[in-house]
All heavy atoms as an XYZ file, in Angstrom:
526
protein
N     223.781     47.576    178.629
C     224.256     48.859    179.151
C     223.255     49.941    178.801
O     222.826     50.055    177.667
C     225.649     49.227    178.520
C     226.114     50.602    178.974
C     226.648     48.176    178.804
N     222.824     50.685    179.794
C     221.825     51.740    179.542
C     222.482     52.901    178.810
O     223.691     53.135    178.883
C     221.214     52.195    180.842
O     222.138     52.960    181.579
N     221.672     53.675    178.129
C     222.152     54.844    177.394
C     222.805     55.819    178.374
O     223.830     56.403    178.090
C     221.046     55.526    176.645
C     221.484     56.751    175.847
C     220.374     57.319    174.981
O     219.310     56.782    174.884
N     220.655     58.440    174.363
N     222.199     56.012    179.542
C     222.732     56.941    180.543
C     224.112     56.500    181.021
O     225.028     57.331    181.106
C     221.772     57.022    181.704
O     222.294     57.869    182.711
N     224.296     55.232    181.315
C     225.592     54.733    181.769
C     226.633     54.870    180.643
O     227.782     55.279    180.902
C     225.530     53.296    182.217
C     225.122     53.125    183.651
C     225.135     51.707    184.083
N     226.472     51.119    183.960
C     226.709     49.817    184.015
N     225.731     48.961    184.140
N     227.911     49.353    183.896
N     226.241     54.549    179.458
C     227.161     54.623    178.309
C     227.559     56.061    178.060
O     228.739     56.357    177.861
C     226.423     54.045    177.072
C     227.292     53.916    175.844
C     228.262     52.965    175.742
C     227.081     54.783    174.749
C     229.023     52.850    174.600
C     227.859     54.663    173.613
C     228.822     53.686    173.543
O     229.583     53.587    172.436
N     226.589     56.985    178.112
C     226.862     58.393    177.899
C     227.788     58.954    178.976
O     228.733     59.666    178.691
C     225.538     59.171    177.875
C     225.677     60.569    177.323
O     226.669     60.856    176.671
N     224.712     61.399    177.586
N     227.540     58.598    180.246
C     228.392     59.078    181.343
C     229.816     58.535    181.175
O     230.787     59.249    181.457
C     227.805     58.665    182.680
C     226.617     59.430    183.074
C     226.054     58.966    184.421
C     224.776     59.688    184.750
N     224.164     59.231    185.978
N     229.947     57.307    180.750
C     231.280     56.723    180.576
C     232.031     57.465    179.457
O     233.220     57.789    179.615
C     231.177     55.231    180.215
N     231.360     57.766    178.366
C     232.003     58.513    177.280
C     232.390     59.915    177.717
O     233.486     60.382    177.452
C     231.044     58.590    176.072
C     230.902     57.327    175.271
C     229.793     57.478    174.252
C     232.186     56.937    174.582
N     231.484     60.557    178.436
C     231.784     61.936    178.884
C     232.929     61.985    179.886
O     233.730     62.910    179.892
C     230.539     62.613    179.446
C     229.574     62.988    178.350
C     228.387     63.758    178.884
O     228.287     64.009    180.059
N     227.523     64.118    177.988
N     233.066     60.945    180.713
C     234.165     60.947    181.689
C     235.513     60.818    180.980
O     236.522     61.311    181.485
C     233.969     59.804    182.683
O     234.175     58.558    182.057
N     235.508     60.199    179.807
C     236.760     60.106    179.031
C     237.074     61.440    178.403
O     238.243     61.846    178.321
C     236.597     59.014    177.942
C     236.447     57.639    178.577
C     237.761     59.056    176.963
C     235.988     56.562    177.588
N     236.096     62.167    177.980
C     236.273     63.384    177.214
C     236.624     64.592    178.120
O     237.447     65.396    177.743
C     234.978     63.698    176.429
C     234.767     62.595    175.374
C     235.034     65.084    175.801
C     233.379     62.660    174.742
N     236.001     64.685    179.286
C     236.096     65.886    180.094
C     237.507     66.191    180.603
O     238.254     65.286    180.960
C     235.133     65.849    181.257
C     233.718     66.104    180.863
N     233.225     67.320    180.550
C     232.714     65.243    180.639
C     231.972     67.241    180.205
N     231.642     65.963    180.239
N     237.808     67.456    180.629
C     239.038     67.965    181.219
C     238.630     68.860    182.378
O     237.485     69.208    182.528
C     239.786     68.831    180.185
C     240.069     68.093    178.886
C     240.507     69.070    177.782
O     240.612     70.283    178.054
O     240.762     68.622    176.697
N     239.593     69.241    183.211
C     239.265     70.081    184.334
C     238.857     71.489    183.853
O     237.983     72.115    184.407
C     240.430     70.195    185.303
O     241.565     70.677    184.652
N     239.490     71.971    182.788
C     239.133     73.265    182.217
C     238.344     72.998    180.929
O     238.800     72.308    180.048
C     240.363     74.074    181.874
C     240.086     75.414    181.253
C     241.346     76.146    180.876
C     241.020     77.401    180.167
N     242.167     78.021    179.497
N     237.123     73.527    180.875
C     236.290     73.308    179.683
C     236.655     74.262    178.598
O     236.674     75.468    178.738
C     234.808     73.476    180.075
C     234.240     72.513    181.113
C     234.274     71.075    180.679
N     233.684     70.786    179.412
C     232.449     70.360    179.241
N     231.662     70.166    180.205
N     232.022     70.109    178.005
N     236.928     73.712    177.450
C     237.181     74.481    176.241
C     235.954     74.382    175.365
O     235.178     73.424    175.462
C     238.429     73.913    175.510
C     239.707     74.008    176.330
C     240.200     75.417    176.543
O     239.884     76.288    175.727
O     240.850     75.662    177.580
N     235.764     75.326    174.419
C     234.574     75.299    173.564
C     234.397     73.950    172.833
O     233.289     73.454    172.728
C     234.811     76.465    172.600
C     235.667     77.387    173.343
C     236.590     76.530    174.207
N     235.519     73.406    172.392
C     235.384     72.145    171.633
C     234.909     70.980    172.523
O     234.338     69.977    172.025
C     236.690     71.781    170.915
C     237.869     71.559    171.817
C     238.576     72.820    172.240
O     238.195     73.943    171.884
O     239.616     72.648    172.915
N     235.093     71.095    173.804
C     234.656     70.006    174.706
C     233.133     69.893    174.711
O     232.602     68.818    174.910
C     235.182     70.184    176.138
O     234.596     71.288    176.779
N     232.441     70.989    174.455
C     230.982     70.934    174.390
C     230.542     70.160    173.139
O     229.572     69.425    173.162
C     230.352     72.319    174.419
C     230.585     73.019    175.720
C     231.605     73.948    175.887
C     229.794     72.702    176.837
C     231.828     74.562    177.107
C     230.036     73.305    178.078
C     231.057     74.253    178.205
N     231.311     70.356    172.065
C     231.047     69.556    170.847
C     231.263     68.074    171.135
O     230.448     67.228    170.677
C     231.969     69.999    169.688
S     231.691     71.680    169.126
N     232.291     67.747    171.885
C     232.597     66.363    172.200
C     231.513     65.785    173.086
O     231.186     64.577    173.019
C     233.980     66.224    172.814
C     235.112     66.628    171.860
C     236.451     66.492    172.575
C     235.105     65.806    170.593
N     230.947     66.597    173.981
C     229.796     66.136    174.787
C     228.676     65.692    173.846
O     228.029     64.636    174.089
C     229.272     67.245    175.666
C     230.186     67.544    176.839
O     231.090     66.747    177.128
O     229.973     68.598    177.471
N     228.400     66.491    172.823
C     227.329     66.133    171.903
C     227.667     64.890    171.076
O     226.794     64.095    170.784
C     226.969     67.316    171.011
C     226.337     68.484    171.746
S     224.877     67.971    172.718
C     223.784     67.326    171.443
N     228.931     64.700    170.771
C     229.357     63.470    170.086
C     229.031     62.268    171.010
O     228.503     61.257    170.538
C     230.851     63.500    169.727
C     231.309     62.130    169.244
C     231.109     64.556    168.667
N     229.324     62.423    172.300
C     229.023     61.334    173.234
C     227.521     61.046    173.268
O     227.136     59.858    173.308
C     229.499     61.685    174.625
N     226.720     62.084    173.282
C     225.246     61.881    173.223
C     224.870     61.125    171.979
O     224.078     60.189    172.005
C     224.528     63.245    173.328
C     223.043     63.065    173.021
C     224.734     63.877    174.673
N     225.403     61.567    170.865
C     225.051     60.915    169.564
C     225.526     59.479    169.534
O     224.848     58.616    168.982
C     225.613     61.739    168.408
C     224.930     63.092    168.244
C     223.463     62.970    168.066
C     222.783     64.293    167.966
N     221.328     64.155    167.684
N     226.729     59.205    170.074
C     227.177     57.812    170.084
C     226.306     56.932    170.979
O     226.029     55.793    170.630
C     228.636     57.765    170.616
C     229.674     58.332    169.668
C     231.034     58.324    170.348
C     229.732     57.521    168.383
N     225.804     57.472    172.088
C     224.893     56.729    172.914
C     223.587     56.447    172.157
O     223.021     55.335    172.249
C     224.610     57.508    174.209
N     223.145     57.410    171.392
C     221.934     57.206    170.613
C     222.133     56.171    169.516
O     221.260     55.369    169.221
C     221.422     58.524    170.036
C     220.853     59.426    171.150
C     220.343     60.731    170.589
N     219.818     61.523    171.678
C     219.461     62.812    171.574
N     219.583     63.423    170.381
N     219.020     63.442    172.618
N     223.313     56.237    168.879
C     223.655     55.249    167.868
C     223.686     53.856    168.476
O     223.234     52.874    167.882
C     225.002     55.584    167.189
C     224.834     56.835    166.309
C     225.551     54.415    166.351
C     226.155     57.452    165.831
N     224.234     53.746    169.666
C     224.306     52.489    170.385
C     222.912     51.890    170.560
O     222.731     50.686    170.407
C     224.981     52.712    171.710
C     225.121     51.452    172.556
C     226.098     50.536    172.291
C     224.267     51.230    173.624
C     226.242     49.379    173.070
C     224.394     50.096    174.415
C     225.370     49.183    174.122
N     221.948     52.746    170.871
C     220.579     52.261    171.119
C     219.736     52.188    169.871
O     218.745     51.423    169.848
C     219.904     53.186    172.141
C     220.396     52.867    173.544
O     220.467     51.727    173.942
N     220.746     53.902    174.281
N     220.030     52.988    168.858
C     219.232     52.988    167.604
C     220.186     53.034    166.400
O     220.317     54.066    165.728
C     218.319     54.199    167.570
O     217.433     54.209    168.633
N     220.861     51.917    166.128
C     221.876     51.921    165.087
C     221.334     52.183    163.665
O     222.096     52.536    162.767
C     222.490     50.517    165.146
C     221.539     49.701    165.915
C     220.717     50.632    166.773
N     220.062     52.084    163.466
C     219.473     52.303    162.117
C     219.020     53.748    161.912
O     218.534     54.088    160.838
C     218.308     51.389    161.883
C     218.749     49.934    161.801
O     219.860     49.640    161.329
N     217.963     49.031    162.291
N     219.170     54.609    162.928
C     218.740     56.036    162.798
C     219.953     56.811    162.273
O     220.835     57.239    163.044
C     218.299     56.529    164.176
C     217.647     57.880    164.060
N     216.343     58.038    163.653
C     218.122     59.127    164.325
C     216.056     59.325    163.661
N     217.127     60.002    164.066
N     220.006     57.024    160.965
C     221.179     57.577    160.302
C     221.475     59.029    160.670
O     222.642     59.457    160.611
C     221.052     57.434    158.804
C     220.967     55.979    158.290
C     220.838     55.960    156.771
C     222.170     55.210    158.728
N     220.464     59.798    161.067
C     220.688     61.198    161.460
C     221.708     61.322    162.579
O     222.495     62.277    162.633
C     219.397     61.895    161.883
C     218.520     62.253    160.690
O     218.976     62.117    159.533
O     217.371     62.638    160.935
N     221.711     60.355    163.525
C     222.671     60.432    164.611
C     224.120     60.325    164.136
O     225.006     60.989    164.685
C     222.366     59.344    165.665
C     221.098     59.619    166.381
O     220.790     60.760    166.707
N     220.361     58.563    166.687
N     224.347     59.528    163.111
C     225.694     59.394    162.542
C     226.118     60.713    161.927
O     227.250     61.188    162.167
C     225.740     58.307    161.470
C     225.530     56.909    161.970
C     224.243     56.380    162.104
C     226.603     56.129    162.303
C     224.054     55.114    162.552
C     226.420     54.833    162.788
C     225.146     54.306    162.909
O     224.959     53.033    163.371
N     225.225     61.348    161.170
C     225.581     62.621    160.540
C     225.769     63.735    161.563
O     226.692     64.520    161.419
C     224.455     62.998    159.552
C     224.232     62.042    158.385
C     223.024     62.475    157.565
C     225.464     61.970    157.531
N     224.946     63.750    162.579
C     225.090     64.744    163.657
C     226.421     64.580    164.336
O     227.116     65.587    164.618
C     223.950     64.633    164.660
C     222.602     65.053    164.137
O     222.555     65.718    163.090
O     221.605     64.747    164.787
N     226.806     63.355    164.636
C     228.084     63.114    165.304
C     229.258     63.591    164.436
O     230.200     64.242    164.962
C     228.259     61.631    165.633
N     229.168     63.345    163.165
C     230.213     63.787    162.230
C     230.304     65.315    162.252
O     231.399     65.907    162.292
C     229.930     63.289    160.802
C     230.166     61.784    160.751
C     230.803     63.984    159.771
C     229.633     61.113    159.518
N     229.151     65.978    162.220
C     229.138     67.466    162.211
C     229.700     68.038    163.520
O     230.455     69.004    163.479
C     227.697     67.976    161.988
S     227.129     67.672    160.309
N     229.366     67.433    164.648
C     229.939     67.912    165.902
C     231.461     67.662    165.941
O     232.187     68.538    166.458
C     229.287     67.211    167.102
C     227.888     67.750    167.420
C     226.783     66.893    167.357
C     227.688     69.071    167.731
C     225.515     67.353    167.620
C     226.432     69.570    167.996
C     225.336     68.697    167.953
O     224.085     69.188    168.202
N     231.925     66.589    165.373
C     233.366     66.362    165.332
C     234.063     67.377    164.419
O     235.124     67.895    164.714
C     233.677     64.912    164.844
C     233.514     63.818    165.864
C     233.642     62.477    165.181
C     234.530     63.976    166.988
N     233.402     67.694    163.311
C     233.943     68.708    162.387
C     234.018     70.053    163.065
O     235.010     70.769    162.887
C     233.089     68.772    161.132
N     233.011     70.404    163.852
C     233.014     71.660    164.540
C     234.156     71.698    165.592
O     234.842     72.712    165.750
C     231.656     71.933    165.246
C     231.581     73.259    165.944
C     231.671     74.458    165.011
O     231.334     74.319    163.829
O     232.100     75.532    165.492
N     234.352     70.615    166.295
C     235.438     70.525    167.265
C     236.774     70.703    166.559
O     237.658     71.398    167.053
C     235.388     69.202    168.034
N     236.935     70.071    165.398
C     238.174     70.177    164.630
C     238.358     71.604    164.191
O     239.500     72.134    164.215
C     238.149     69.226    163.439
N     237.319     72.304    163.739
C     237.434     73.703    163.327
C     237.854     74.581    164.473
O     238.703     75.468    164.323
C     236.104     74.157    162.727
N     237.293     74.340    165.651
C     237.684     75.132    166.815
C     239.139     74.881    167.210
O     239.857     75.799    167.549
C     236.781     74.787    168.008
C     235.346     75.264    167.874
C     234.440     74.604    168.895
C     235.263     76.769    167.996
N     239.597     73.634    167.074
C     241.012     73.306    167.340
C     241.917     73.994    166.317
O     242.976     74.504    166.673
C     241.245     71.813    167.321
C     240.541     71.086    168.479
S     241.105     71.609    170.107
C     242.797     71.103    170.052
N     241.482     74.003    165.078
C     242.283     74.649    164.014
C     242.381     76.121    164.253
O     243.448     76.747    164.049
C     241.613     74.374    162.649
C     242.441     74.816    161.480
C     243.657     73.962    161.326
C     244.425     74.303    160.099
N     245.738     73.650    160.061
N     241.309     76.763    164.761
C     241.345     78.169    165.068
C     242.366     78.476    166.162
O     243.013     79.513    166.128
C     239.958     78.646    165.481
C     238.982     78.767    164.342
S     237.275     79.143    164.851
C     237.460     80.526    165.949
N     242.506     77.557    167.087
C     243.492     77.740    168.150
C     244.922     77.742    167.609
O     245.779     78.437    168.084
C     243.376     76.635    169.220
C     242.230     76.825    170.140
C     242.260     75.744    171.192
C     241.146     75.912    172.184
N     241.183     74.886    173.208
N     245.146     76.920    166.593
C     246.495     76.829    165.981
C     246.861     78.159    165.307
O     248.013     78.548    165.313
C     246.530     75.711    164.912
C     246.488     74.357    165.443
C     246.502     73.288    164.357
O     246.638     73.648    163.181
O     246.376     72.117    164.700
N     245.869     78.829    164.762
C     246.114     80.086    164.026
C     246.378     81.226    165.002
O     247.126     82.166    164.689
C     244.904     80.411    163.118
C     245.053     81.771    162.460
C     244.706     79.325    162.121
N     245.782     81.177    166.200
C     245.920     82.280    167.167
C     247.354     82.432    167.644
O     248.225     81.779    167.701
C     245.043     82.014    168.378
C     243.606     82.146    168.021
C     242.686     81.842    169.242
O     243.184     81.437    170.273
O     241.478     81.984    169.068
């Protein structure tokens, strides 16, 4: 599976008709997962994915407070 096909498949799962700020973070998670798929020994991609997920969670938490 090519990185491009894998990335598109992940993004199609994530996307909604209305884009919310956290969806951009999830796009980056999809990119990082595709990179992990192709380079599993590159640890920075794992850390980046975790950070993007944390940012998405923070944005969701902010919505709860509003």
